[in-house]
C-alpha positions as CSV (number, residue, x, y, z in Angstrom):
1,X,-1.6,18.3,49.7
2,X,0.5,15.9,47.3
3,X,3.5,17.2,45.4
4,X,5.5,15.9,42.8
5,X,8.5,16.7,40.9
6,X,7.9,16.8,37.0
7,X,11.0,16.7,34.5
8,X,10.6,17.5,30.6
9,X,13.1,16.6,28.2
10,X,12.8,17.9,24.5
11,X,12.8,20.5,23.0
12,X,11.4,22.8,25.6
13,X,13.9,26.1,26.4
14,X,13.0,28.9,24.2
15,X,10.0,28.0,23.0
16,X,7.8,29.6,25.7
17,X,7.5,26.4,28.0
18,X,8.5,27.8,31.5
19,X,5.6,30.6,30.4
20,X,3.0,28.1,29.6
21,X,3.8,25.7,32.5
22,X,3.2,28.9,34.5
23,X,-0.4,29.7,33.0
24,X,-0.9,25.6,33.2
25,X,-0.1,25.5,37.1
26,X,-2.4,28.9,38.3
27,X,-5.4,27.2,36.1
28,X,-5.1,24.6,38.0
29,X,-4.7,26.5,41.6
30,X,-1.5,24.4,42.0
31,X,1.9,26.1,43.7
32,X,5.5,25.6,42.9
33,X,7.9,26.0,40.7
34,X,9.2,25.7,36.9
35,X,12.8,26.2,35.9
36,X,15.4,25.4,33.0
37,X,18.0,22.6,33.5
38,X,20.5,21.8,31.2
39,X,19.0,19.3,28.3
40,X,15.0,19.1,30.1
41,X,12.9,21.8,32.2
42,X,12.1,20.6,36.4
43,X,8.4,21.3,37.9
44,X,7.9,20.9,41.3
45,X,3.6,21.2,41.7
46,X,1.8,20.8,44.8
47,X,-2.3,20.5,45.3
48,X,-5.3,18.7,45.0
49,X,-4.3,15.0,43.4
50,X,-6.6,15.4,40.5
51,X,-5.4,18.9,39.7
52,X,-1.9,17.6,39.7
53,X,-3.3,14.2,37.4
54,X,-5.3,17.1,34.9
55,X,-2.4,19.7,34.7
56,X,0.5,16.1,33.7
57,X,-2.1,15.2,31.7
58,X,-2.6,18.8,29.3
59,X,1.4,19.1,29.9
60,X,1.8,16.1,27.6
61,X,-0.8,16.3,25.5
62,X,-1.0,20.1,25.0
63,X,2.1,21.6,24.9
64,X,3.0,25.1,23.2
65,X,3.1,25.1,19.8
66,X,6.7,25.4,19.1
67,X,7.8,23.1,21.4
68,X,8.6,19.0,21.2
69,X,8.6,16.7,24.2
70,X,9.9,13.7,24.0
71,X,9.7,12.3,27.7
72,X,7.6,13.2,30.5
73,X,8.7,11.6,34.5
74,X,7.5,12.6,37.8
75,X,7.9,11.7,41.5
76,X,6.1,12.1,44.6
77,X,7.8,14.5,46.8
78,X,7.2,15.6,50.6
79,X,4.4,18.3,50.8
80,X,5.7,22.3,51.1
81,X,2.7,23.7,51.9
82,X,3.3,25.8,48.5
83,X,0.1,28.0,47.1
84,X,1.9,30.2,44.4
85,X,4.0,29.5,41.4
86,X,6.7,31.0,40.5
87,X,9.5,31.0,37.8
88,X,13.0,30.7,39.4
89,X,16.5,30.5,37.5
90,X,18.0,28.0,35.5
91,X,20.5,25.7,37.3
92,X,23.6,24.9,35.3
93,X,23.5,21.3,36.0
94,X,25.8,18.6,34.8
95,X,26.5,18.6,30.9
96,X,23.3,16.3,29.9
97,X,21.8,16.1,25.9
98,X,20.2,19.7,25.1
99,X,17.5,20.3,22.7
100,X,17.8,24.0,21.7
101,X,15.1,25.5,19.1
102,X,15.6,26.1,16.0
103,X,15.3,30.2,15.1
104,X,11.6,31.3,13.8
105,X,9.8,32.7,11.2
106,X,8.1,36.0,12.0
107,X,4.4,35.3,14.0
108,X,1.5,36.7,12.9
109,X,1.1,39.1,15.6
110,X,4.4,40.5,15.8
111,X,3.9,40.7,11.7
112,X,0.5,42.8,12.7
113,X,2.8,44.9,15.4
114,X,5.6,45.9,12.6
115,X,2.7,47.8,10.0
116,X,1.1,48.7,12.8
117,X,1.5,52.7,13.3
118,X,-0.1,53.3,17.0
119,X,2.8,50.3,18.4
120,X,5.6,50.9,20.1
121,X,7.4,48.5,17.4
122,X,6.4,50.0,14.1
123,X,8.4,48.7,11.7
124,X,11.3,47.9,14.3
125,X,13.0,45.4,12.3
126,X,14.2,42.8,15.2
127,X,10.8,42.2,17.3
128,X,10.3,39.0,18.2
129,X,7.9,37.1,21.5
130,X,8.2,33.7,22.7
131,X,6.4,32.4,19.5
132,X,9.1,33.6,17.7
133,X,12.6,35.1,16.4
134,X,16.4,33.8,17.0
135,X,17.1,31.1,18.8
136,X,19.7,28.6,18.0
137,X,21.4,31.7,16.5
138,X,21.5,33.6,19.2
139,X,22.2,31.4,22.5
140,X,25.6,31.5,23.7
141,X,25.3,28.5,25.9
142,X,22.4,26.3,28.2
143,X,20.2,26.8,30.1
144,X,18.5,28.9,27.8
145,X,18.2,32.6,29.5
146,X,19.1,35.7,28.2
147,X,22.5,36.0,30.1
148,X,23.5,33.1,27.8
149,X,22.5,34.7,24.7
150,X,23.9,37.4,22.2
151,X,21.2,39.8,23.6
152,X,22.6,39.9,27.2
153,X,24.3,43.1,26.1
154,X,21.2,44.8,25.7
155,X,19.1,45.9,28.8
156,X,15.5,46.1,28.8
157,X,13.5,49.4,28.6
158,X,10.8,49.7,31.6
159,X,8.2,48.7,29.0
160,X,9.9,45.5,27.8
161,X,10.4,44.6,31.6
162,X,6.7,45.1,32.1
163,X,6.0,43.0,29.1
164,X,8.6,39.9,30.1
165,X,7.5,40.1,33.5
166,X,3.5,40.4,32.9
167,X,2.5,36.3,33.5
168,X,-0.3,37.8,30.6
169,X,1.7,39.1,28.1
170,X,3.0,37.2,25.1
171,X,5.8,38.0,25.8
172,X,6.6,36.6,29.6
173,X,10.2,35.1,29.5
174,X,10.7,36.0,25.8
175,X,14.7,35.8,26.3
176,X,14.9,38.3,22.6
177,X,12.3,41.1,23.8
178,X,13.8,44.0,22.3
179,X,11.8,47.4,21.3
180,X,13.6,50.7,19.4
181,X,14.0,52.2,22.7
182,X,16.5,49.2,24.3
183,X,17.1,46.8,21.2
184,X,19.8,46.4,18.4
185,X,19.4,48.3,15.9
186,X,19.7,48.5,12.0
187,X,22.0,50.5,9.6
188,X,23.0,51.0,6.2
189,X,26.6,50.5,4.9
190,X,28.3,51.5,2.0
191,X,30.2,48.9,-0.4
192,X,33.4,49.8,2.0
193,X,31.4,49.5,4.9
194,X,31.0,53.5,5.6
195,X,27.8,54.1,7.6
196,X,25.0,55.6,5.1
197,X,23.0,58.4,6.7
198,X,19.4,58.0,6.1
199,X,16.3,59.1,7.3
200,X,14.3,55.7,6.2
201,X,17.4,52.9,5.9
202,X,14.9,50.2,4.8
203,X,13.5,52.5,1.6
204,X,17.1,53.8,0.9
205,X,17.7,50.5,0.2
206,X,14.9,49.6,-1.7
207,X,15.7,52.3,-3.3
208,X,19.1,50.7,-4.7
209,X,17.7,47.2,-5.0
210,X,15.2,48.8,-7.8
211,X,18.5,50.3,-9.3
212,X,20.1,47.4,-10.1
213,X,22.6,47.1,-7.0
214,X,23.1,44.4,-4.9
215,X,22.7,44.4,-1.2
216,X,24.5,42.3,1.4
217,X,21.3,41.6,4.1
218,X,21.8,40.8,8.0
219,X,19.3,37.4,8.5
220,X,18.5,35.4,11.0
221,X,21.7,32.4,10.3
222,X,24.2,34.9,8.4
223,X,24.1,36.9,5.1
224,X,22.7,37.1,2.2
225,X,23.0,38.9,-1.0
226,X,20.4,40.6,-3.0
227,X,18.8,42.0,-5.6
228,X,16.1,42.5,-7.9
229,X,15.0,38.8,-9.2
230,X,13.6,40.0,-12.6
231,X,16.8,42.4,-13.3
232,X,18.7,39.9,-15.8
233,X,22.0,42.2,-15.6
234,X,22.0,42.8,-11.9
235,X,21.5,38.8,-11.4
236,X,24.0,37.8,-14.2
237,X,26.0,40.5,-12.4
238,X,25.8,38.8,-9.0
239,X,26.7,35.3,-10.5
240,X,29.8,36.7,-11.5
241,X,30.7,38.5,-8.8
242,X,29.9,35.1,-6.2
243,X,31.9,32.7,-9.1
244,X,28.4,31.6,-9.9
245,X,28.7,29.8,-13.1
246,X,24.8,28.0,-13.4
247,X,23.5,26.9,-9.4
248,X,20.3,27.9,-8.6
249,X,20.2,31.3,-6.6
250,X,17.1,31.7,-4.3
251,X,13.8,33.7,-4.7
252,X,12.1,35.0,-1.7
253,X,8.2,36.6,-2.5
254,X,6.0,38.1,-0.2
255,X,3.7,35.4,0.1
256,X,1.9,32.2,-1.2
257,X,-0.1,34.4,-3.6
258,X,3.7,35.7,-5.2
259,X,4.7,32.4,-5.2
260,X,1.9,31.2,-7.5
261,X,2.7,33.7,-9.7
262,X,6.1,32.2,-10.7
263,X,5.3,28.4,-9.9
264,X,3.2,25.3,-9.4
265,X,2.2,25.0,-5.6
266,X,0.6,22.5,-4.7
267,X,-1.1,22.5,-0.7
268,X,1.9,20.4,0.7
269,X,4.1,22.5,-0.7
270,X,2.2,25.7,0.5
271,X,2.5,23.9,4.0
272,X,5.6,23.8,3.7
273,X,6.6,27.8,2.3
274,X,4.3,28.9,5.3
275,X,5.6,26.6,8.3
276,X,7.3,28.2,10.9
277,X,10.5,27.2,9.6
278,X,10.3,28.6,6.6
279,X,12.5,26.9,4.4
280,X,13.6,27.1,0.9
281,X,10.6,24.9,-1.4
282,X,11.8,23.3,-5.1
283,X,8.8,24.1,-6.8
284,X,8.1,23.5,-10.7
285,X,7.9,27.0,-12.4
286,X,5.6,28.2,-14.7
287,X,6.0,28.8,-17.9
288,X,6.8,32.2,-18.7
289,X,7.9,32.9,-15.4
290,X,8.6,36.7,-14.3
291,X,12.4,36.1,-13.2
292,X,15.6,36.4,-14.8
293,X,17.1,33.5,-16.8
294,X,20.1,34.1,-14.8
295,X,18.2,32.8,-11.7
296,X,18.3,29.2,-12.1
297,X,19.9,28.6,-15.4
298,X,17.8,25.3,-17.5
299,X,16.0,24.8,-14.8
300,X,12.4,23.8,-14.7
301,X,12.2,24.5,-11.0
302,X,12.8,27.7,-8.6
303,X,14.0,27.5,-5.1
304,X,10.9,29.9,-3.1
305,X,11.1,31.3,0.5
306,X,8.9,33.7,2.4
307,X,9.9,36.1,4.3
308,X,10.8,35.0,7.8
309,X,12.6,37.9,10.1
310,X,11.0,41.3,10.4
311,X,13.5,43.1,8.2
312,X,12.7,40.7,5.4
313,X,9.3,41.6,5.1
314,X,9.8,45.6,5.7
315,X,11.9,45.1,2.6
316,X,9.6,43.2,0.4
317,X,7.1,45.6,1.6
318,X,9.3,48.4,0.5
319,X,9.7,46.8,-2.9
320,X,6.0,45.4,-3.6
321,X,5.5,43.2,-5.9
322,X,9.4,42.4,-6.7
323,X,10.3,39.2,-6.3
324,X,14.4,39.0,-4.8
325,X,17.1,36.6,-5.2
326,X,18.3,36.2,-1.8
327,X,21.3,33.8,-1.8
328,X,23.9,33.0,0.7
329,X,26.8,35.2,1.6
330,X,29.9,34.0,0.8
331,X,32.3,32.9,-1.7
332,X,31.5,29.8,-3.4
333,X,32.1,26.6,-1.7
334,X,32.9,28.6,1.6
335,X,29.9,29.2,4.0
336,X,28.0,31.6,5.2
337,X,29.3,35.0,6.6
338,X,27.7,35.5,9.8
339,X,30.2,38.1,11.2
340,X,29.8,41.9,11.0
341,X,33.6,42.4,10.4
342,X,34.2,39.5,9.0
343,X,31.6,39.7,6.2
344,X,32.5,43.4,5.4
345,X,36.2,41.7,4.2
346,X,34.4,38.6,2.3
347,X,31.7,40.3,0.7
348,X,33.4,44.0,-0.6
349,X,33.6,43.3,-4.1
350,X,30.2,41.7,-4.1
351,X,28.0,43.5,-2.4
352,X,26.8,47.4,-3.4
353,X,26.3,47.8,0.0
354,X,25.3,46.2,3.5
355,X,21.8,46.1,5.8
356,X,23.4,45.3,9.1
357,X,22.0,45.4,12.4
358,X,24.1,44.8,15.8
359,X,22.5,42.2,17.5
360,X,25.6,39.2,17.1
361,X,25.2,35.8,15.6
362,X,26.4,33.4,18.0
363,X,26.2,30.5,15.4
364,X,26.0,30.8,11.5
365,X,22.9,28.9,10.4
366,X,22.1,28.9,6.1
367,X,18.7,28.4,5.1
368,X,17.0,25.3,5.0
369,X,16.4,23.8,1.4
370,X,13.7,20.9,0.7
371,X,11.1,19.7,-1.7
372,X,7.7,17.3,-2.3
373,X,8.1,14.5,-4.2
374,X,5.2,11.7,-4.2
375,X,3.5,13.4,-2.1
376,X,5.8,14.0,1.1
377,X,9.0,15.6,1.9
378,X,11.9,15.0,0.7
379,X,14.6,17.4,2.8
380,X,18.2,18.3,0.7
381,X,19.6,20.6,3.6
382,X,18.1,20.6,7.3
383,X,19.6,24.0,8.5
384,X,18.3,27.3,9.7
385,X,14.6,26.7,11.0
386,X,14.9,23.0,11.3
387,X,18.7,23.0,12.8
388,X,19.6,21.5,15.7
389,X,16.0,19.6,16.2
390,X,17.2,16.2,16.4
391,X,15.7,13.4,14.5
392,X,14.4,10.2,16.0
393,X,16.1,6.9,14.2
């Protein structure tokens, strides 16, 4: 039986590529293995020549939705007689160009679990799978494996381990996999950083925001300051505390229908809003849009973003129809706060309470800001959801 070694370069780590290769090899009845190397994925396959050709063709033409293949090369190898296919431990090879996947908004399957009372991850604010969740912001080193992420300190429970090792499960080799039993946990702190005891932390936070308070929310790439976008007093107070005179605040709304109540949304803008990157999209505001004037003073546009983490979905669900100011948690002209202790210090006096969790953010990453001009996207800030994806020139 012929055997090949295949090298795949591009965004192929952190996007479910090895599980995809494993399933593809089994479908074509090929033996061999797949593993991450610095900057690429290495595949060894052995079997019928026609099956090898079919495998490579499908690898190139139908990769996972979050992958981006820049180059595929292969060479013949000596036959080893392998009949099974496996995922092997990653190799820490010599330094090379490494393409890391951006952080991806919560997928529909995870969202369904989040609100399914019968699911073991019901209302778990840090759930994810191979198709969504943190990537760039939790990776400490390459190749991409759990022990080289900020999730390394969390040992998988039996149920998570079973999913992680099951080729038929969508969490097969999902490195940030977690659940309420074994994963990071949510906490709410007061303005001084002391824990608040509450049966339902999300309900507590929603009630506080409805009453006009300002919360600091730990997201995928850093902290955001959040308040009721319809409350003129709360938004003006946030401007005063941030020393931000007129620059617009982003507004998070539940879905496209909620965005359409505030702004005109074209089909191209809807595609951007709902994309896996979930950027802030600048949209033309409707006359009489129900947001405080202080959100975007004298500006014909609003920056609208849809929820992109399970925590956001839970918070907006608890708030009902309320649009939420969601602006970077920082001092004016300073980068977004992302480490817990530093954020408590930097945002003290700005936030009335903090929504935090103990999954460390390794790399800060603010929100992407973009817009449609003459039917084409014109990015203004390329960051969370897009960074560090390379741009071909």
